All heavy atoms as an XYZ file, in Angstrom:
679
protein
N     -33.529    -59.038      1.371
C     -32.657    -58.982      2.506
C     -32.453    -57.560      2.980
O     -32.160    -56.670      2.081
C     -31.297    -59.582      2.127
C     -30.347    -59.540      3.244
S     -29.057    -60.779      3.287
C     -28.165    -60.607      1.791
N     -32.659    -57.245      4.209
C     -32.520    -55.774      4.659
C     -31.082    -55.360      4.581
O     -30.102    -56.087      4.716
C     -32.970    -55.816      6.089
C     -32.942    -57.300      6.452
C     -33.027    -58.112      5.217
N     -30.926    -54.030      4.287
C     -29.601    -53.403      4.249
C     -29.095    -53.285      5.647
O     -29.738    -53.016      6.573
C     -29.678    -52.015      3.613
C     -30.071    -52.066      2.167
C     -30.058    -50.582      1.651
C     -30.438    -50.583      0.177
N     -30.427    -49.205     -0.356
N     -27.726    -53.527      5.783
C     -27.198    -53.358      7.068
C     -27.120    -51.876      7.493
O     -27.068    -51.007      6.675
C     -25.718    -53.894      6.937
C     -25.484    -53.908      5.462
C     -26.787    -53.919      4.751
N     -27.189    -51.627      8.768
C     -27.228    -50.228      9.294
C     -25.903    -49.575      8.964
O     -24.852    -50.240      9.080
C     -27.535    -50.249     10.757
N     -25.992    -48.331      8.548
C     -24.749    -47.592      8.331
C     -24.053    -47.247      9.665
O     -24.586    -47.053     10.647
C     -24.981    -46.308      7.639
C     -25.409    -46.401      6.239
C     -25.568    -45.087      5.505
N     -24.748    -44.065      5.938
C     -24.675    -42.889      5.410
N     -25.363    -42.597      4.325
N     -23.894    -41.900      5.901
N     -22.736    -47.392      9.558
C     -21.966    -47.074     10.730
C     -21.871    -45.527     10.913
O     -21.604    -44.826      9.988
C     -20.540    -47.630     10.564
C     -19.648    -47.390     11.753
C     -18.256    -47.981     11.477
C     -17.332    -47.704     12.654
N     -15.982    -48.124     12.412
N     -22.294    -45.149     12.081
C     -22.259    -43.663     12.327
C     -20.833    -43.201     12.657
O     -20.136    -43.907     13.376
C     -23.145    -43.293     13.474
O     -22.736    -43.946     14.664
C     -24.680    -43.601     13.125
N     -20.392    -42.095     11.986
C     -19.022    -41.678     12.282
C     -18.851    -41.181     13.716
O     -19.769    -40.680     14.295
C     -18.874    -40.528     11.268
C     -20.238    -40.083     10.833
C     -21.099    -41.312     11.083
N     -17.668    -41.406     14.125
C     -17.392    -40.945     15.568
C     -17.186    -39.365     15.544
O     -16.889    -38.709     14.535
C     -16.151    -41.602     16.053
O     -14.985    -41.076     15.381
N     -17.386    -38.848     16.740
C     -17.166    -37.377     16.903
C     -15.733    -36.935     16.485
O     -15.527    -35.893     15.872
C     -17.486    -36.976     18.316
C     -17.505    -35.457     18.641
C     -18.429    -34.688     17.669
C     -17.893    -35.161     20.069
N     -14.751    -37.716     16.858
C     -13.332    -37.540     16.472
C     -13.163    -37.448     15.028
O     -12.500    -36.570     14.473
C     -12.420    -38.444     17.154
N     -13.816    -38.375     14.344
C     -13.684    -38.442     12.867
C     -14.309    -37.198     12.206
O     -13.755    -36.618     11.262
C     -14.272    -39.708     12.338
N     -15.451    -36.836     12.836
C     -16.123    -35.582     12.210
C     -15.215    -34.326     12.466
O     -15.072    -33.560     11.566
C     -17.488    -35.403     12.980
C     -18.403    -36.494     12.490
C     -18.058    -34.054     12.625
C     -19.701    -36.611     13.213
N     -14.629    -34.257     13.639
C     -13.763    -33.180     13.908
C     -12.527    -33.107     13.072
O     -12.060    -32.092     12.586
C     -13.349    -33.068     15.437
C     -14.468    -32.811     16.285
C     -15.048    -31.327     16.115
O     -14.301    -30.356     15.731
O     -16.338    -31.192     16.323
N     -11.914    -34.272     12.755
C     -10.723    -34.401     11.892
C     -11.140    -33.991     10.469
O     -10.361    -33.265      9.860
C     -10.258    -35.767     11.888
C      -9.539    -36.136     13.215
O      -9.129    -35.267     13.937
N      -9.357    -37.432     13.423
N     -12.289    -34.395     10.036
C     -12.740    -34.019      8.653
C     -13.009    -32.516      8.569
O     -12.689    -31.868      7.651
C     -14.046    -34.828      8.309
C     -14.598    -34.534      6.970
C     -13.617    -35.021      5.874
N     -14.283    -34.715      4.548
C     -13.651    -34.239      3.527
N     -12.344    -34.088      3.569
N     -14.308    -33.919      2.439
N     -13.622    -32.000      9.626
C     -13.909    -30.536      9.638
C     -12.597    -29.698      9.647
O     -12.524    -28.748      8.894
C     -14.697    -30.191     10.924
C     -15.149    -28.731     10.994
C     -15.982    -28.470     12.174
N     -17.275    -29.138     12.006
C     -18.148    -29.355     13.014
N     -17.821    -29.164     14.224
N     -19.312    -29.900     12.735
N     -11.606    -30.201     10.355
C     -10.350    -29.536     10.353
C      -9.668    -29.588      8.963
O      -9.094    -28.629      8.530
C      -9.428    -30.084     11.419
N      -9.794    -30.756      8.356
C      -9.248    -30.865      7.015
C      -9.869    -29.961      6.055
O      -9.293    -29.313      5.137
C      -9.322    -32.291      6.521
N     -11.225    -29.851      6.127
C     -11.998    -28.966      5.262
C     -11.630    -27.539      5.451
O     -11.483    -26.693      4.527
C     -13.517    -29.163      5.425
C     -14.099    -30.517      4.831
C     -15.426    -30.731      5.175
C     -13.847    -30.591      3.335
N     -11.510    -27.125      6.726
C     -11.045    -25.779      7.056
C      -9.675    -25.460      6.488
O      -9.480    -24.342      5.861
C     -11.063    -25.527      8.572
C     -12.385    -25.373      9.173
C     -12.299    -25.010     10.602
N     -13.552    -24.891     11.203
C     -13.967    -25.476     12.341
N     -13.082    -26.123     13.065
N     -15.204    -25.325     12.776
N      -8.802    -26.389      6.507
C      -7.510    -26.193      5.971
C      -7.533    -26.046      4.455
O      -6.921    -25.236      3.806
C      -6.633    -27.398      6.335
O      -5.375    -27.275      5.672
N      -8.386    -26.900      3.895
C      -8.576    -26.769      2.347
C      -9.228    -25.517      1.971
O      -8.875    -24.846      0.979
C      -9.448    -28.017      1.916
C      -9.536    -28.137      0.424
C     -10.289    -29.402     -0.042
O     -10.495    -30.235      0.822
O     -10.689    -29.391     -1.187
N     -10.180    -25.079      2.771
C     -10.796    -23.757      2.460
C      -9.815    -22.543      2.586
O      -9.809    -21.637      1.798
C     -12.028    -23.489      3.386
C     -13.285    -24.234      3.017
C     -14.366    -24.108      4.063
C     -13.823    -23.767      1.699
N      -8.969    -22.628      3.651
C      -7.939    -21.674      3.831
C      -6.980    -21.637      2.606
O      -6.606    -20.501      2.098
C      -7.132    -21.872      5.096
N      -6.611    -22.747      2.110
C      -5.772    -22.809      0.890
C      -6.497    -22.282     -0.335
O      -5.918    -21.502     -1.118
C      -5.349    -24.279      0.632
N      -7.771    -22.571     -0.416
C      -8.543    -22.048     -1.530
C      -8.691    -20.510     -1.496
O      -8.669    -19.768     -2.471
C      -9.931    -22.694     -1.640
C      -9.917    -24.037     -2.158
C     -11.375    -24.648     -1.961
C      -9.518    -24.137     -3.600
N      -8.871    -20.005     -0.240
C      -8.951    -18.571     -0.078
C      -7.637    -17.908     -0.440
O      -7.708    -16.805     -1.173
C      -9.273    -18.265      1.431
C     -10.691    -18.507      1.762
O     -11.508    -18.660      0.852
O     -10.992    -18.629      3.032
N      -6.515    -18.527     -0.158
C      -5.195    -17.903     -0.495
C      -5.058    -17.943     -2.008
O      -4.576    -16.937     -2.624
C      -4.109    -18.720      0.190
C      -2.746    -18.216     -0.208
C      -2.452    -16.826      0.221
O      -2.993    -16.343      1.232
N      -1.713    -16.124     -0.486
N      -5.452    -19.010     -2.728
C      -5.365    -19.105     -4.147
C      -6.255    -18.047     -4.782
O      -5.883    -17.438     -5.735
C      -5.778    -20.484     -4.619
C      -4.811    -21.559     -4.248
C      -5.355    -22.999     -4.703
O      -6.406    -23.096     -5.276
N      -4.507    -23.998     -4.382
N      -7.459    -17.881     -4.151
C      -8.357    -16.839     -4.729
C      -7.771    -15.444     -4.593
O      -7.856    -14.601     -5.532
C      -9.655    -16.912     -3.999
N      -7.129    -15.140     -3.411
C      -6.492    -13.842     -3.222
C      -5.410    -13.605     -4.262
O      -5.240    -12.553     -4.839
C      -5.909    -13.691     -1.845
C      -6.965    -13.360     -0.760
C      -6.269    -12.972      0.552
N      -5.625    -14.123      1.151
C      -6.210    -15.034      1.881
N      -7.527    -14.972      2.150
N      -5.540    -16.018      2.448
N      -4.547    -14.670     -4.492
C      -3.502    -14.555     -5.475
C      -4.031    -14.400     -6.887
O      -3.495    -13.573     -7.680
C      -2.652    -15.810     -5.398
C      -1.793    -15.872     -4.134
C      -1.114    -17.246     -3.919
O      -1.251    -18.120     -4.789
O      -0.422    -17.394     -2.855
N      -5.052    -15.089     -7.249
C      -5.674    -14.951     -8.602
C      -6.300    -13.562     -8.689
O      -6.152    -12.959     -9.796
C      -6.752    -16.007     -8.763
N      -6.854    -12.994     -7.646
C      -7.466    -11.703     -7.743
C      -6.395    -10.683     -7.935
O      -6.544     -9.751     -8.785
C      -8.211    -11.455     -6.493
C      -8.952    -10.049     -6.384
N      -9.911     -9.728     -7.213
C      -8.655     -9.042     -5.694
C     -10.254     -8.452     -6.940
N      -9.460     -7.997     -6.085
N      -5.290    -10.734     -7.187
C      -4.152     -9.822     -7.388
C      -3.577     -9.901     -8.768
O      -3.242     -8.897     -9.398
C      -3.140    -10.113     -6.344
C      -3.466     -9.596     -4.981
C      -3.767     -8.140     -4.949
O      -2.995     -7.339     -5.456
O      -4.822     -7.770     -4.253
N      -3.464    -11.165     -9.316
C      -2.885    -11.288    -10.679
C      -3.875    -10.677    -11.648
O      -3.424    -10.026    -12.666
C      -2.682    -12.780    -10.987
N      -5.172    -10.769    -11.503
C      -6.096    -10.288    -12.455
C      -6.099     -8.669    -12.343
O      -6.261     -8.068    -13.392
C      -7.496    -10.721    -12.057
N      -5.867     -8.179    -11.173
C      -5.814     -6.674    -11.038
C      -4.612     -6.114    -11.782
O      -4.674     -4.975    -12.124
C      -5.691     -6.313     -9.579
C      -7.000     -6.544     -8.830
C      -6.861     -6.082     -7.366
N      -6.594     -4.692     -7.294
C      -5.924     -4.109     -6.353
N      -5.483     -4.780     -5.342
N      -5.680     -2.847     -6.388
N      -3.541     -6.940    -11.977
C      -2.346     -6.436    -12.559
C      -2.103     -7.074    -14.005
O      -0.982     -6.918    -14.544
C      -1.151     -6.775    -11.686
C      -0.034     -5.806    -11.880
O      -0.238     -4.689    -12.263
O       1.139     -6.229    -11.651
N      -3.127     -7.642    -14.581
C      -2.971     -8.397    -15.768
C      -2.679     -7.476    -17.027
O      -2.026     -7.962    -17.961
C      -4.245     -9.213    -16.087
N      -2.982     -6.174    -16.924
C      -2.786     -5.233    -18.115
C      -1.490     -4.605    -18.114
O      -1.123     -3.887    -18.970
N      -0.641     -4.777    -17.008
C       0.583     -3.987    -16.889
C       1.514     -4.227    -18.048
O       2.055     -3.262    -18.590
C       1.239     -4.370    -15.601
C       2.660     -3.656    -15.380
C       3.343     -4.127    -14.110
N       2.610     -3.825    -12.932
C       2.638     -2.682    -12.246
N       3.453     -1.719    -12.595
N       1.869     -2.485    -11.191
N       1.805     -5.464    -18.401
C       2.739     -5.710    -19.480
C       2.253     -5.097    -20.768
O       3.102     -4.503    -21.552
C       2.969     -7.239    -19.627
C       3.689     -7.854    -18.483
O       4.334     -7.120    -17.704
O       3.571     -9.115    -18.261
N       1.007     -5.234    -21.086
C       0.459     -4.631    -22.317
C       0.595     -3.102    -22.308
O       1.010     -2.551    -23.387
C      -1.004     -4.991    -22.520
O      -1.158     -6.449    -22.397
C      -1.598     -4.510    -23.798
N       0.286     -2.521    -21.213
C       0.427     -1.043    -21.134
C       1.869     -0.600    -21.228
O       2.161      0.328    -22.086
C      -0.249     -0.505    -19.848
C      -0.055      0.929    -19.578
C      -0.743      1.747    -20.671
C      -0.492      1.336    -18.137
N       2.784     -1.229    -20.577
C       4.163     -0.870    -20.656
C       4.722     -1.116    -22.037
O       5.593     -0.306    -22.616
C       4.962     -1.682    -19.644
C       4.758     -1.327    -18.155
C       5.537     -2.153    -17.253
C       4.939      0.170    -17.854
N       4.345     -2.117    -22.760
C       4.760     -2.416    -24.085
C       4.240     -1.280    -24.997
O       4.976     -0.812    -25.919
C       4.265     -3.717    -24.622
N       3.010     -0.773    -24.789
C       2.474      0.294    -25.609
C       3.109      1.536    -25.316
O       3.405      2.338    -26.222
C       0.973      0.412    -25.357
N       3.459      1.810    -24.044
C       4.173      2.988    -23.694
C       5.536      3.164    -24.350
O       6.040      4.245    -24.598
C       4.221      3.241    -22.157
C       2.923      3.553    -21.525
C       3.056      3.500    -20.010
C       2.348      4.899    -21.954
N       6.131      2.023    -24.535
C       7.462      1.960    -25.102
C       7.490      2.404    -26.542
O       8.531      2.756    -27.092
C       8.220      0.570    -24.881
C       8.546      0.463    -23.412
C       9.507     -0.775    -23.252
O      10.066     -1.255    -24.268
O       9.604     -1.187    -22.096
N       6.311      2.322    -27.161
C       6.220      2.620    -28.635
C       5.839      4.058    -28.944
O       5.754      4.419    -30.054
C       5.175      1.640    -29.281
C       5.684      0.263    -29.207
C       4.692     -0.715    -29.956
N       5.179     -2.021    -29.926
C       4.518     -3.040    -29.476
N       3.261     -2.880    -29.065
N       4.964     -4.297    -29.440
N       5.516      4.836    -27.935
C       5.135      6.233    -28.121
C       6.072      7.168    -27.421
O       6.674      6.797    -26.492
C       3.633      6.454    -27.694
C       2.621      5.601    -28.435
C       3.477      6.173    -26.155
N       6.003      8.401    -27.902
C       6.811      9.425    -27.298
C       5.902     10.103    -26.233
O       4.778     10.455    -26.524
C       7.292     10.501    -28.294
C       8.301      9.775    -29.176
C       8.914     10.894    -30.107
N       9.727     10.327    -31.122
C      11.034     10.127    -31.006
N      11.626     10.474    -29.853
N      11.774      9.578    -31.961
N       6.435     10.412    -25.068
C       5.637     10.993    -24.042
C       6.412     12.291    -23.552
O       7.587     12.233    -23.225
C       5.505     10.006    -22.751
C       4.843      8.785    -23.170
C       4.775     10.732    -21.666
C       4.856      7.675    -22.178
N       5.682     13.379    -23.653
C       6.354     14.694    -23.236
C       6.668     14.634    -21.801
O       6.155     13.835    -21.029
C       5.464     15.835    -23.664
O       4.209     15.699    -22.936
N       7.455     15.597    -21.305
C       7.937     15.667    -19.961
C       6.664     15.843    -19.048
O       5.713     16.535    -19.400
C       8.879     16.852    -19.752
N       6.773     15.250    -17.918
C       5.709     15.363    -16.884
C       6.311     15.185    -15.558
O       7.375     14.596    -15.422
C       4.581     14.362    -17.103
C       4.848     12.966    -16.774
S       3.493     11.773    -16.880
C       3.359     11.534    -18.553
N       5.691     15.824    -14.583
C       6.169     15.710    -13.185
C       5.676     14.463    -12.548
O       4.755     13.681    -13.055
N       6.237     14.145    -11.387
C       5.842     12.913    -10.686
C       4.397     12.950    -10.326
O       3.748     11.926    -10.327
C       6.756     12.765     -9.427
C       8.117     12.322     -9.689
C       8.870     12.084     -8.383
C      10.249     11.636     -8.664
N      11.034     11.376     -7.436
N       3.887     14.128     -9.912
C       2.522     14.252     -9.516
C       1.554     13.851    -10.606
O       0.622     13.131    -10.409
C       2.157     15.657     -9.004
N       1.863     14.325    -11.834
C       1.038     13.959    -13.027
C       1.119     12.423    -13.341
O       0.092     11.796    -13.593
C       1.529     14.759    -14.277
C       1.172     16.242    -14.160
O       0.193     16.548    -13.402
O       1.761     17.035    -14.915
N       2.324     11.940    -13.184
C       2.478     10.451    -13.464
C       1.723      9.633    -12.471
O       1.135      8.641    -12.770
C       3.924     10.106    -13.433
N       1.813     10.083    -11.192
C       1.039      9.366    -10.120
C      -0.428      9.471    -10.345
O      -1.155      8.517    -10.138
C       1.489      9.849     -8.771
C       2.819      9.427     -8.340
C       3.051      9.816     -6.954
N       4.554      9.450     -6.658
C       5.422     10.196     -6.034
N       5.055     11.520     -5.778
N       6.598      9.816     -5.758
N      -0.965     10.675    -10.700
C      -2.314     10.842    -11.019
C      -2.800      9.924    -12.114
O      -3.929      9.295    -12.046
C      -2.654     12.299    -11.353
N      -1.980      9.818    -13.191
C      -2.342      8.889    -14.356
C      -2.361      7.503    -13.813
O      -3.333      6.740    -14.098
C      -1.406      9.171    -15.477
C      -1.610     10.588    -16.093
C      -1.619      8.063    -16.581
C      -0.531     10.947    -17.030
N      -1.376      7.187    -13.066
C      -1.329      5.724    -12.581
C      -2.481      5.430    -11.661
O      -3.064      4.341    -11.679
C      -0.004      5.481    -11.856
N      -2.850      6.453    -10.749
C      -4.006      6.148     -9.864
C      -5.268      6.033    -10.635
O      -6.159      5.196    -10.384
C      -4.186      7.384     -8.884
C      -3.426      7.091     -7.623
C      -3.843      8.134     -6.497
N      -3.780      9.477     -6.974
C      -2.697     10.273     -6.941
N      -1.563      9.817     -6.497
N      -2.731     11.534     -7.401
N      -5.405      6.838    -11.700
C      -6.653      6.753    -12.617
C      -6.724      5.429    -13.196
O      -7.822      4.756    -13.303
C      -6.613      7.871    -13.627
N      -5.639      4.893    -13.724
C      -5.552      3.548    -14.333
C      -5.954      2.459    -13.270
O      -6.771      1.583    -13.619
C      -4.224      3.327    -15.035
C      -3.979      4.252    -16.200
C      -4.110      1.823    -15.428
C      -2.651      4.229    -16.835
N      -5.392      2.610    -12.112
C      -5.644      1.616    -11.082
C      -7.104      1.692    -10.597
O      -7.704      0.626    -10.251
C      -4.680      1.819     -9.924
N      -7.640      2.872    -10.619
C      -8.970      3.085    -10.000
C     -10.115      2.754    -10.983
O     -11.113      2.157    -10.614
C      -9.184      4.513     -9.489
O      -8.080      4.791     -8.585
C     -10.534      4.703     -8.816
N      -9.920      3.184    -12.185
C     -11.055      3.061    -13.170
C     -10.806      1.947    -14.211
O      -9.682      1.564    -14.396
C     -11.231      4.398    -14.005
C     -11.406      5.569    -12.985
N     -12.617      5.773    -12.411
C     -10.624      6.607    -12.704
C     -12.541      6.840    -11.736
N     -11.377      7.424    -11.846
N     -11.819      1.476    -14.784
C     -11.701      0.459    -15.822
C     -11.037      1.000    -17.062
O     -11.251      2.150    -17.391
C     -13.206      0.030    -16.211
C     -13.214     -0.945    -17.316
O     -12.596     -2.058    -17.144
O     -13.864     -0.663    -18.319
N     -10.193      0.276    -17.671
C      -9.377      0.745    -18.821
C     -10.335      1.168    -19.869
O     -10.056      2.193    -20.616
C      -8.497     -0.405    -19.324
N     -11.432      0.539    -20.067
C     -12.439      0.976    -21.137
C     -12.945      2.396    -20.860
O     -13.139      3.185    -21.746
N     -13.228      2.645    -19.541
C     -13.678      4.041    -19.226
C     -12.645      5.129    -19.507
O     -12.905      6.183    -19.994
C     -14.173      4.062    -17.781
N     -11.409      4.784    -19.199
C     -10.365      5.760    -19.495
C     -10.126      5.896    -20.969
O     -10.053      7.059    -21.455
C      -9.003      5.244    -18.805
C      -9.126      5.283    -17.270
C      -7.824      6.136    -19.214
C      -7.997      4.638    -16.579
N     -10.209      4.853    -21.751
C     -10.089      4.957    -23.189
C     -11.223      5.722    -23.758
O     -10.961      6.598    -24.654
C     -10.137      3.497    -23.814
O      -9.123      2.720    -23.231
C      -9.951      3.571    -25.301
N     -12.414      5.606    -23.276
C     -13.626      6.323    -23.729
C     -13.360      7.847    -23.506
O     -13.598      8.674    -24.315
C     -14.892      5.857    -23.029
C     -16.111      6.721    -23.426
C     -16.525      6.580    -24.862
O     -16.276      5.501    -25.425
N     -17.083      7.566    -25.464
N     -12.930      8.193    -22.204
C     -12.682      9.614    -21.874
C     -11.577     10.197    -22.783
O     -11.724     11.305    -23.288
C     -12.344      9.742    -20.444
C     -13.491      9.531    -19.487
C     -14.456     10.717    -19.655
C     -15.557     10.512    -18.594
N     -16.608     11.427    -18.757
N     -10.516      9.466    -23.011
C      -9.497      9.949    -23.856
C      -9.873     10.136    -25.272
O      -9.477     11.103    -25.976
C      -8.204      9.022    -23.735
C      -7.489      9.012    -22.432
C      -6.407      7.889    -22.427
C      -6.936     10.349    -22.103
N     -10.724      9.264    -25.763
C     -11.150      9.329    -27.107
C     -12.152     10.560    -27.307
O     -12.283     11.110    -28.466
C     -11.924      8.096    -27.629
O     -13.096      7.919    -26.924
N     -12.734     11.074    -26.210
C     -13.576     12.200    -26.268
C     -12.838     13.513    -26.432
O     -13.319     14.607    -26.800
C     -14.535     12.265    -25.084
C     -15.528     11.159    -25.005
C     -16.262     11.053    -23.686
O     -15.992     11.936    -22.768
O     -17.079     10.170    -23.537
N     -11.541     13.404    -26.175
C     -10.718     14.686    -26.153
C     -10.545     15.168    -27.552
O     -10.376     14.354    -28.493
C      -9.351     14.437    -25.513
C      -9.218     14.120    -24.051
C      -7.868     13.876    -23.634
C      -9.758     15.334    -23.279
N     -10.546     16.440    -27.825
C     -10.290     16.957    -29.090
C      -8.823     16.724    -29.431
O      -7.978     16.877    -28.526
C     -10.619     18.455    -29.117
C     -12.037     18.782    -28.833
C     -12.928     18.368    -30.085
O     -12.424     18.398    -31.245
O     -13.974     18.035    -29.872
N      -8.405     16.519    -30.701
C      -7.060     16.384    -31.010
C      -6.223     17.602    -30.678
O      -5.025     17.467    -30.253
C      -7.071     16.129    -32.502
C      -8.419     15.604    -32.757
C      -9.347     16.137    -31.756
N      -6.762     18.857    -30.771
C      -6.025     20.025    -30.422
C      -5.736     20.118    -28.944
O      -4.797     20.701    -28.452
C      -6.777     21.253    -30.917
O      -8.082     21.364    -30.321
N      -6.704     19.574    -28.130
C      -6.491     19.674    -26.668
C      -5.536     18.581    -26.097
O      -5.139     18.684    -24.976
C      -7.852     19.594    -25.900
O      -8.410     18.265    -26.073
N      -5.243     17.657    -26.896
C      -4.346     16.568    -26.419
C      -2.878     16.953    -26.640
O      -2.004     16.288    -26.004
C      -4.557     15.252    -27.257
N      -2.559     17.979    -27.250
C      -1.231     18.438    -27.493
C      -0.622     19.101    -26.290
O      -1.109     19.509    -25.368
C      -1.142     19.380    -28.708
């Protein structure tokens, strides 16, 4: 027995589906932005907890901002590597 012909969707149904998909994509884009922002700030709590356990000598706002910019700009592993290369006498 032959299969019945498939009903072709109407143009209105296609446009409705397209609008629903666009809306879903917009929601996914927003979720991706939020997840990206959360990932960019994921190390903050760990860093602040570590900073509370060490003594930090006096520094000016400019130095503090420069350190914060370096942390925000560079990978934590790269900063750790550079800091580990410092001589103990030059870290004082």
